[in-house]
Structures are given as C-alpha cells and as structure tokens.
C-alpha positions in Angstrom: 3.9 -36.2 157.9 4.7 -33.6 155.2 1.8 -31.6 154.0 3.0 -31.5 150.5 2.3 -35.2 150.2 -0.4 -35.5 152.6 -4.0 -36.2 151.1 -5.8 -33.0 152.7 -7.8 -31.5 150.0 -9.2 -28.4 151.8 -12.0 -26.3 150.6 -12.5 -22.6 150.8 -16.4 -22.5 150.2 -19.0 -24.1 152.5 -20.6 -26.9 150.4 -24.2 -26.1 149.5 -25.4 -29.4 150.7 -23.9 -29.2 154.2 -26.3 -27.8 156.9 -24.5 -28.3 160.0 -21.1 -27.0 161.2 -19.6 -30.5 161.6 -20.5 -31.6 158.2 -19.2 -28.3 156.8 -15.9 -28.5 158.5 -15.5 -32.0 157.8 -15.7 -31.5 154.2 -13.8 -28.4 154.3 -11.0 -29.6 156.1 -10.5 -32.7 153.9 -11.4 -35.2 156.5 -14.3 -36.8 154.4 -15.8 -37.0 151.0 -19.2 -38.2 150.1 -19.4 -41.5 147.9 -23.2 -41.7 148.1 -26.1 -40.3 150.0 -25.4 -41.1 153.6 -22.1 -43.2 152.6 -18.7 -41.3 153.4 -15.0 -41.9 152.9 -12.9 -41.1 155.7 -9.6 -39.5 154.1 -6.3 -39.8 156.1 -6.9 -36.7 158.3 -10.4 -38.0 159.2 -9.1 -41.4 159.7 -6.4 -40.3 162.2 -9.2 -38.8 164.4 -11.6 -41.6 164.1 -8.9 -44.0 165.2 -8.0 -41.8 168.2 -11.7 -41.8 169.3 -11.9 -45.5 168.5 -8.8 -46.1 170.9 -10.3 -44.2 173.7 -13.4 -46.3 173.4 -11.4 -49.5 173.3 -9.3 -48.6 176.3 -12.3 -48.0 178.6 -14.0 -50.9 177.2 -10.9 -53.1 178.0 -10.6 -51.4 181.3 -14.3 -52.4 182.2 -13.5 -56.1 181.6 -15.2 -56.5 178.3 -13.5 -58.5 175.5 -13.0 -57.4 172.1 -14.0 -59.6 169.0 -15.0 -59.1 165.5 -18.4 -60.4 164.0 -19.6 -60.4 160.4 -21.4 -57.7 158.8 -23.4 -60.1 156.7 -26.1 -61.8 158.7 -28.4 -64.5 157.8 -32.1 -63.8 157.8 -32.9 -67.1 159.9 -31.4 -65.4 163.0 -33.6 -62.3 162.6 -36.6 -64.2 161.9 -36.0 -66.5 165.0 -35.8 -63.2 167.1 -39.0 -61.7 165.4 -37.2 -58.7 163.9 -36.8 -59.5 160.2 -40.1 -57.6 159.6 -40.4 -55.8 162.7 -37.2 -53.7 162.3 -38.8 -52.1 159.2 -37.2 -50.7 155.9 -34.0 -49.4 157.6 -32.6 -53.1 157.6 -30.6 -53.7 154.5 -31.9 -56.9 153.1 -30.3 -58.9 149.9 -30.1 -62.5 148.6 -27.0 -64.3 147.4 -26.6 -66.3 144.4 -28.4 -69.4 145.9 -31.4 -67.1 146.7 -30.7 -67.1 150.5 -31.7 -64.0 152.5 -29.4 -61.9 154.4 -29.0 -58.6 156.0 -26.2 -56.0 156.4 -25.9 -55.7 160.2 -27.4 -52.6 161.8 -26.7 -54.1 165.1 -25.6 -57.7 166.3 -27.9 -58.9 169.0 -28.9 -61.9 166.9 -25.5 -63.0 165.9 -23.9 -62.6 169.5 -26.5 -64.4 171.0 -26.2 -67.3 168.7 -22.7 -67.4 169.5 -23.2 -67.5 173.1 -26.0 -70.0 172.6 -23.2 -72.5 171.1 -20.4 -71.8 173.4 -21.7 -70.8 176.8 -23.0 -73.8 178.9 -22.2 -73.3 182.5 -23.0 -70.6 185.1 -19.3 -70.8 185.8 -18.7 -69.1 182.5 -21.0 -65.9 183.5 -20.9 -63.0 183.6 -19.3 -62.1 180.4 -19.1 -59.1 178.3 -18.0 -59.1 174.6 -17.6 -56.1 172.2 -16.6 -55.1 168.7 -15.8 -51.9 166.8 -17.3 -52.4 163.2 -19.2 -51.0 160.4 -22.9 -50.9 160.6 -25.5 -50.3 157.8 -29.0 -48.7 158.2 -31.0 -47.5 155.3 -32.1 -44.3 156.6 -35.0 -42.5 155.1 -33.4 -39.2 155.2 -29.6 -39.3 155.6 -28.4 -36.0 156.6 -26.1 -33.8 158.6 -23.0 -35.7 157.3 -21.8 -38.6 159.3 -24.5 -37.6 162.3 -27.3 -39.3 160.3 -25.6 -41.7 157.8 -26.4 -45.0 156.2 -23.0 -46.7 156.9 -21.1 -45.9 160.0 -18.5 -47.1 162.6 -20.0 -48.3 165.6 -18.8 -49.9 169.0 -21.4 -52.4 170.3 -21.1 -54.4 173.4 -23.2 -57.3 175.0 -23.3 -58.4 178.5 -24.5 -61.9 179.7 -25.4 -62.7 183.2 -27.1 -65.3 185.4 -29.9 -63.0 186.4 -31.4 -59.6 186.6 -29.4 -58.6 189.5 -26.0 -59.4 187.6 -27.6 -57.5 184.6 -27.9 -54.3 187.0 -24.1 -54.6 187.6 -23.1 -55.2 184.1 -25.4 -52.3 183.2 -23.8 -50.0 185.8 -20.3 -51.0 184.6 -21.0 -50.1 181.1 -22.8 -46.9 182.3 -19.6 -45.8 184.2 -17.5 -46.7 181.2 -19.5 -44.5 178.9 -19.3 -41.6 181.5 -15.5 -41.9 181.4 -15.2 -42.3 177.5 -17.3 -39.1 176.8 -15.6 -37.2 179.6 -12.3 -38.1 178.0 -13.5 -36.9 174.6 -14.2 -33.5 176.1 -17.9 -33.4 175.3 -20.6 -31.8 177.4 -23.0 -34.7 177.5 -25.9 -36.2 179.7 -27.1 -39.5 180.4 -30.7 -39.2 179.8 -33.6 -41.7 180.3 -34.6 -42.9 177.0 -37.0 -45.4 175.1 -35.6 -48.8 174.0 -37.6 -48.7 170.6 -37.0 -51.6 168.4 -34.1 -52.9 170.5 -36.5 -54.1 173.2 -36.0 -54.3 177.0 -37.2 -51.9 179.7 -34.2 -49.7 181.2 -32.3 -47.6 179.0 -30.1 -44.6 178.8 -29.0 -42.2 176.0 -25.6 -40.5 176.2 -26.4 -37.1 174.5 -24.1 -34.4 173.7 -25.8 -31.0 174.1 -25.9 -29.2 170.8 -27.8 -26.8 168.8 -28.2 -29.3 165.9 -29.3 -32.6 167.6 -32.3 -34.6 166.2 -33.6 -35.2 169.7 -34.8 -32.8 172.6 -33.6 -33.5 176.0 -35.6 -32.3 179.1 -33.3 -31.5 181.7 -33.5 -29.8 185.4 -31.9 -26.5 186.0 -31.0 -27.5 189.6 -30.2 -31.2 189.4 -28.7 -33.8 187.2 -32.1 -35.2 186.1 -32.2 -35.5 182.3 -34.5 -37.6 179.9 -35.7 -37.5 176.4 -38.9 -35.7 176.2 -40.6 -38.7 174.6 -40.0 -40.7 177.8 -39.7 -37.9 180.4 -42.4 -38.4 183.2 -44.8 -35.6 184.1 -45.2 -35.0 187.8 -47.4 -31.8 187.9 -49.9 -30.8 190.6 -53.0 -29.6 188.7 -55.5 -27.2 190.2 -59.1 -27.9 189.5 -61.5 -25.1 188.6 -63.9 -23.9 191.3 -66.5 -23.5 188.3 -69.7 -25.8 188.7 -70.4 -28.2 186.1 -72.9 -26.7 183.4 -75.3 -28.4 181.1 -73.5 -30.0 178.0 -74.3 -28.4 174.5 -73.7 -29.2 171.0 -72.2 -26.3 168.9 -71.9 -26.3 165.3 -68.3 -25.8 164.2 -68.5 -26.1 160.4 -64.6 -25.6 159.3 -62.9 -25.9 162.7 -60.8 -28.9 163.3 -57.6 -28.1 165.3 -57.6 -27.2 168.7 -56.4 -23.7 167.7 -59.2 -23.1 165.3 -61.8 -24.6 167.8 -60.4 -22.4 170.7 -60.6 -19.2 168.6 -64.0 -19.8 167.2 -65.5 -20.6 170.6 -63.4 -17.9 172.3 -62.0 -20.3 174.9 -58.3 -21.0 175.8 -56.9 -24.1 174.3 -56.3 -25.5 177.8 -60.1 -25.8 178.0 -60.3 -28.1 175.2 -59.7 -31.7 175.2 -57.7 -33.2 172.3 -58.9 -36.7 171.4 -56.4 -38.8 169.1 -57.6 -42.2 167.8 -54.9 -45.0 167.9 -54.9 -48.6 166.7 -52.9 -50.3 169.3 -52.1 -54.0 168.5 -55.2 -53.9 166.2 -57.6 -52.5 168.6 -58.9 -48.8 168.8 -57.7 -46.6 171.5 -58.8 -43.0 172.2 -56.1 -40.9 173.7 -57.2 -37.9 175.5 -54.7 -35.0 176.5 -55.5 -31.2 177.5 -55.5 -29.0 174.4 -52.3 -27.2 175.3 -50.5 -30.5 175.7 -48.8 -32.9 173.2 -50.0 -36.5 173.2 -47.1 -39.0 173.6 -47.6 -42.3 171.9 -44.6 -43.9 173.2 -46.0 -43.5 176.9 -49.3 -45.0 175.5 -47.3 -48.0 174.0 -45.7 -48.6 177.5 -48.9 -48.0 179.4 -50.7 -50.6 177.6 -47.5 -52.9 177.1 -48.2 -53.0 173.4 -46.1 -54.0 170.2 -47.6 -51.6 167.8 -49.0 -48.1 168.2 -50.3 -46.2 165.1 -52.5 -43.0 164.7 -55.7 -44.1 162.9 -56.1 -42.7 159.4 -59.2 -41.0 158.2 -60.8 -44.1 156.8 -60.4 -46.2 160.1 -61.5 -43.1 162.1 -64.8 -42.9 160.2 -65.3 -46.5 160.4 -64.9 -46.6 164.1 -66.3 -43.3 165.3 -68.5 -42.2 162.3 -66.8 -39.1 161.9 -63.6 -37.7 160.6 -60.6 -36.5 162.6 -61.1 -33.2 164.1 -64.5 -33.8 165.3 -64.0 -37.0 167.5 -64.3 -37.0 171.3 -65.0 -39.3 174.2 -68.6 -38.9 174.7 -71.1 -41.5 173.6 -68.5 -43.8 171.8 -68.7 -47.6 170.9 -68.2 -49.8 173.8 -65.2 -51.5 172.1 -63.2 -48.2 172.2 -60.9 -48.0 175.1 -60.4 -44.5 176.4 -57.3 -43.6 178.0 -56.8 -40.0 179.4 -53.8 -38.1 180.6 -54.0 -37.0 184.3 -54.6 -33.2 183.3 -57.8 -34.1 181.7 -59.4 -35.3 185.0 -59.0 -31.8 186.3 -60.9 -30.2 183.5 -64.2 -28.5 184.2 -66.7 -27.6 181.4 -64.4 -28.5 178.5 -64.8 -28.5 174.8 -64.2 -31.7 172.6 -65.5 -33.3 169.3 -69.1 -34.4 169.1 -68.3 -37.5 167.0 -70.5 -35.7 164.5 -69.3 -34.1 161.3 -69.0 -30.3 161.7 -69.8 -30.3 165.6 -68.2 -29.9 169.0 -69.4 -30.1 172.5 -69.2 -27.5 175.2 -69.3 -28.0 179.1 -68.1 -31.7 178.9 -67.1 -33.1 182.3 -64.9 -36.1 182.9 -66.6 -38.9 185.0 -70.2 -37.2 184.2 -70.1 -37.3 180.5 -67.6 -39.9 179.8 -65.6 -42.3 181.8 -61.9 -43.1 181.0 -60.7 -46.9 181.3 -57.5 -45.2 182.7 -55.9 -41.9 183.8 -52.0 -42.0 183.2 -49.0 -39.8 182.4 -49.6 -39.6 178.5 -48.2 -36.1 177.5 -45.0 -34.8 176.6 -43.2 -32.7 179.3 -42.9 -29.1 178.7 -40.5 -26.4 179.7 -41.4 -25.0 182.7 -42.8 -28.1 184.4 -41.4 -29.0 187.6 -38.4 -31.5 187.4 -39.7 -35.0 188.0 -37.0 -35.4 190.6 -38.5 -32.6 192.7 -35.6 -30.4 192.2 -35.9 -27.4 189.9 -37.6 -26.6 186.6 -37.5 -28.4 183.4 -35.5 -26.7 180.7 -35.0 -28.0 177.0 -31.8 -28.3 175.0 -31.2 -30.2 171.7 -28.9 -33.2 171.9 -26.8 -35.6 169.7 -27.0 -39.2 170.5 -23.6 -40.8 170.7 -24.2 -43.7 172.9 -27.1 -45.9 174.2 -27.2 -48.7 176.9 -30.2 -51.2 177.0 -31.2 -53.9 179.6 -32.4 -56.4 177.2 -33.2 -59.0 179.7 -34.2 -62.4 178.0 -35.8 -60.9 174.8 -33.1 -62.5 172.6 -31.9 -65.4 174.6 -35.4 -66.9 174.9 -36.1 -66.2 171.4 -32.8 -67.9 170.0 -32.7 -70.5 172.9 -29.5 -69.3 174.6 -29.4 -71.0 178.1 -27.0 -72.0 180.7 -27.2 -74.7 183.5 -27.3 -73.1 186.9 -25.6 -74.5 190.0 -28.5 -76.8 190.4 -28.2 -78.2 186.9 -31.4 -76.4 185.7 -31.6 -74.6 182.3 -32.1 -71.0 182.5 -32.2 -68.2 179.9 -29.1 -65.9 179.8 -29.9 -62.4 180.9 -28.5 -59.9 178.4 -27.5 -56.0 178.0 -26.6 -54.3 174.7 -24.3 -51.2 174.9 -23.6 -48.9 171.7 -21.4 -46.0 170.8 -21.5 -44.3 167.3 -17.8 -44.0 166.9 -18.0 -41.9 163.6 -20.9 -39.5 164.7 -19.1 -38.9 167.9 -16.2 -37.4 165.7 -18.9 -35.0 164.4 -20.2 -34.3 167.8 -16.8 -33.2 169.0 -16.6 -30.8 166.1 -20.1 -29.4 166.9 -18.7 -28.6 170.3 -15.1 -27.6 169.5 -14.9 -25.1 166.6 -14.8 -21.3 166.0 -15.5 -19.1 163.1 -12.1 -20.1 161.5 -12.6 -23.9 161.9 -12.0 -27.0 164.1 -10.4 -26.7 167.4 -9.4 -30.1 168.3 -8.9 -31.4 171.9 -5.5 -32.6 172.3 -6.4 -36.2 172.7 -8.3 -36.7 169.6 -6.3 -34.2 167.3 -5.0 -35.8 164.1 -1.6 -34.4 164.9 -0.5 -32.4 168.1 2.0 -29.9 166.1 1.4 -28.1 163.0 4.9 -27.0 161.7 4.7 -24.1 159.2 7.6 -23.0 157.2 6.0 -19.6 156.0 8.3 -19.4 153.0 9.7 -22.9 152.2 11.9 -21.4 149.3 13.9 -19.3 151.9 16.9 -21.5 152.9 17.1 -20.6 156.6 13.4 -21.3 157.1 13.5 -24.5 155.2 16.6 -25.8 156.9 15.2 -25.0 160.4 11.8 -26.5 159.7 13.6 -29.7 158.4 15.7 -29.9 161.5 12.7 -29.4 164.0 10.5 -31.8 161.8 13.1 -34.6 162.5 13.6 -33.7 166.1 9.8 -34.1 166.6 9.6 -37.3 164.9 12.6 -38.5 166.9 10.9 -37.6 170.0 7.7 -39.2 169.1 5.6 -36.4 168.6 2.7 -36.2 166.2 3.6 -33.4 163.5 2.0 -32.4 160.3 4.9 -30.1 158.3 3.5 -27.7 156.0 6.2 -27.8 153.5 4.1 -26.5 150.5 5.1 -23.6 148.2 1.9 -21.7 149.1 1.5 -18.0 150.3 1.5 -17.7 154.1 -2.2 -16.7 154.0 -3.4 -19.8 152.5 -1.1 -21.7 155.1 -2.7 -20.1 158.0 -6.3 -20.4 156.7 -5.8 -24.1 156.5 -4.0 -24.4 159.6 -7.1 -22.8 161.4 -9.3 -24.9 159.4 -7.7 -28.1 160.3 -7.4 -27.1 164.1 -4.3 -28.8 165.3 -3.7 -27.7 169.0 -0.3 -26.2 168.7 1.2 -24.2 165.7 4.9 -23.6 165.4 5.6 -20.8 162.6 9.2 -20.6 161.1 9.4 -17.1 159.7 11.9 -13.9 159.2 13.9 -14.8 162.4 14.8 -18.4 161.4 18.5 -17.4 161.0 18.2 -16.3 164.9 16.9 -19.6 166.0 13.4 -17.7 166.7 10.1 -19.3 166.1 6.4 -18.4 166.8 4.3 -20.6 168.9 0.5 -20.2 168.5 -2.2 -22.3 170.5 -5.1 -23.0 168.3 -7.7 -22.9 171.1 -6.6 -19.4 172.8 -4.9 -17.6 169.7 -1.9 -17.0 172.3 1.2 -16.2 170.2 4.7 -16.1 171.5 8.2 -16.0 170.1 10.6 -18.9 171.4 14.0 -19.7 170.9 14.5 -23.2 169.6 16.5 -24.1 172.7 13.5 -23.5 174.8 10.9 -24.9 172.4 10.9 -28.3 174.0 10.0 -26.9 177.5 7.3 -24.5 175.9 5.7 -27.6 174.2 5.6 -29.7 177.3 3.6 -27.0 179.2 0.9 -27.6 176.5 1.1 -31.5 177.7 2.1 -32.5 174.2 
C-alpha cells in the first residue's frame, strides 16, 4: 500500500479528551475517529489490526471445535422477557420500537437468541455436545463511555456458547474454551491472568475473567506474588487467621458523638484505631433488611453478601429506608438492640473483636465496649470483606498484591439458566426430556486491540507485535524527488509485494523528520529507509522495537528480513 493514497491521518498533538495511552495513540496514528460518545469508526490502519486480532481468535476457536455462525444484532423483546432479563439487564440495554410498535433491543450479548435457535434445531443427545460462536458488533448504552474503545457503546465481540448433556460435559467444554483463551492471549503477546470473577447479570456460578495487567484497567486484580492465584477483588476469598485480643470484656457504654459519622471521624474522636470499630451497613436484599458488619479498617463486599444469601438484588439502603427500619440515620447504626426482622450478617473478623465501638441506633450516639455474642448475635459469620494487599494468598502460597487490569475475555458456566427459561431441551438415551446445560464465552475483540497498545508502546508511539501489526515492513523513500531513491524504493516495493510481504510504502513528498515521526507513531515492526546511498544499493534497516539500525545491501535484504521472521 502506498502511503500517499492510504487514509492514515496522523496527529501531532495529543487529543484533549483522550486520557489513556491506547486512546491517544489510536487517534494520533489514524486508527480510529469518534463518531459519537463511545462510538468509533475504524479507519483502514485500525481495521487491518482489528482483522488480524479477529483472525487469531477465529483460528483458535476453530481449533477448539467451535462452529462459526452469525446472528442478528436486532433481537425481539419477547426472548429477553422469557429469560427475565428485559428489565433486569438495566439501562445499558438499547431498546427501540419498530413501525408496528413492536419492542426490540440491539444485542449486547446473544444468550437468548442462541438458546432459541438450539431449542428449535437440537432434539437428541446424539447432537450434543456442540459449541457455536460468532464475531459481531455489540451494543451497550454505557453510562460513562471512556478510554476510547476500551469502554464504548458499540464494539466488536466474539461470543461463543456451548451446549452439553450435563454439568460434567459443561466442565469439559468450559476447560476447552479456557485453554483456547490462554492460547489466544498468548499469541497476542499480552501479559494476562485468568482471574476468578463474578458472573453478574449473565447468571451462572463459575466464571473467569481474562485480564491484561495494566496501569489503566477499570478492575483491580488480587494476585499472589508466589503462585498463579488471581481473582477480581470483588470475589477474591479472604483466608486470614485473626488473633483475638486478651483484653477482658468491659461494660458497654453509650457515648455522645454529635458530628461523627464515618469510621475515621469516630475513631479519631474516641481515640481508638479503626480496626476497633464495627462498620455497620444496612442493605435491602430481595426486599428484606440485612445489616452487614465488617471491621472498621475493612471494606464491605456486597457481591459476597449476594452470594452468601443467594440473592437476586442487593442494594444499600437509603437514608429514608434506614430511618424507617433502624430509627436513625446512616453513621449511627449498629447491631445492638435492633428489630427482630433485621438479619445480621458479619464478616469473620468481627467475631474476634473485643470491646469494639459501633453505632448506638440513636442519633448522635455510639456505643463503646461492644462484644459480639454478648451484646449482639449475628445470624451468620461469613467472608464478607474485600481482600487487601498484604493478606495471605487464599491458596496458601505467598502474599496478595494488587494490579489494575483490562478485561479482554470472560468465560461463564451458565448451567440451565437460559435453557430452562426458554425451554431448550433434548431427549436423552432413555427418551426423557432434559434441559440443555450451557456455557457462554466472550472476547472483546476491539478492546483487545487497545489492550495490546497499552502494553506495547513507547514514548514515540505504538510498537506492534509482528502477528497483529497492520504491515510488517515500512518502506520509506527519504527524498521521493531524488531519482535513485525513488527508483530503488519502487523496485523494492514491487519485490515485497511479489513475495507476499505486507508493506506500507511512504512515497509522500514530506520531509524526512515527518516521515520518521509518523513511522514511529504507527509502529510497524521493520523500517527500511532508502536515502543517500541508494545509488550504491545500500539501505538502512531499523527494528521498531529495539531501535537497532544497520546498513544492508539490497542483495542481502531478503536474508536480513527473514531473521525477523517476516
């Protein structure tokens, strides 16, 4: 491709609305342009990279035995109402009506559609197991689209769905996809971890996120510094051996704390450490009040609470609900002498506390010398806090460290959530009807491109790994007006095309500095520069990753290029 006619509008300045490196470099290198908030056009350079990533995904999916298909983006509301997600999915679901006033959604995912297809076309156990996938545009009305294609409202995604006789079969299908994902992200030269995660609105029990370690991720990964354990902090189990104080329980006292509401304010006012305080949070769990207790220096985890109670909806009570139930405002609530209808669930650390401080359920008052099982008795003690850096690794090997991560893939064991809701069944070998057992597996193809850039760049621009680079060779005639340079460049360009090499030929009448800056910005792995020694048949070969520069005679050029495995 000749750069003079290639649509690659590079920018010198960093766009003011681009906060992260990948967004900045994708705009500056001419890969993308914004059409609306969270909606981007992939220009030719970006599209070539996107297709390279897509092809690696496709190759590994096909290798795993999955079959490619294509489903519609427009989905009827009836399917979503059958599954129960039409309302539950929330405002991210883009809804609309056609001219006949029928409701539809633009697909954020395709569990409902694929289940309805399998329901109609799979009848017998002999047709299972089966895995189907597609690579297609998805739509989610994000509240805060940001970070370019890392958090957009329209994006390219690979979604796959497995169908099995039973949960043992699902385990095998899940492992097959898990292994395929490891191969995909390894081939994409990403520093990633498969982390234990929460299934959220997707449903199901077991799930892993594939996270690229980064400084700009929207999720925090808790990982061991001595093993391969990794989990999202919202789901990472806490396994700490707490020590109980040798202090003797003292008489409980009510203390006036007029303007002290937060743990920090109360601990400072009473001159106690935060870990001597009990943090009390009132939640409404499936319309029932639940008081969650954690130690003052810990963060409560509502996702763990949801799993412990096997709940559908967990929401923090607002001030009005809190006053109606506990007769005081948030900041003064606690577990002592509360209404019988309020269930109390405490984190394990609370059971080890002696002479603690908590809210008195009385405006402007707290209690001192509160002791669990003497002054209040929780219904349950469970793991209900976020893991912290420095905690022991849950697998018993090493210490927990934190790192930001970009989610590029997610695998779920859905079970029979959708097959039962939509009636997708098969006849087993005894002629009995059974629900199909499902798994769901997604890869954000477009956000993976951004994740690659986040990991592979320097101060001058992108540094593409070879297997996803838009071109392998950037051929630059330093002075295209100089006859010897132009002729040699044209000869090499035709030679590379004949050899099947992917080459971008900078034939523009620009200054050398402009060409070199663009070349660094675009980040093609190998640069061949034709300059003053063109008449001698001497060119310069520069590797983008290392900056290594060497002079090479054109007769030796093919051998040199082959060393770079291009």
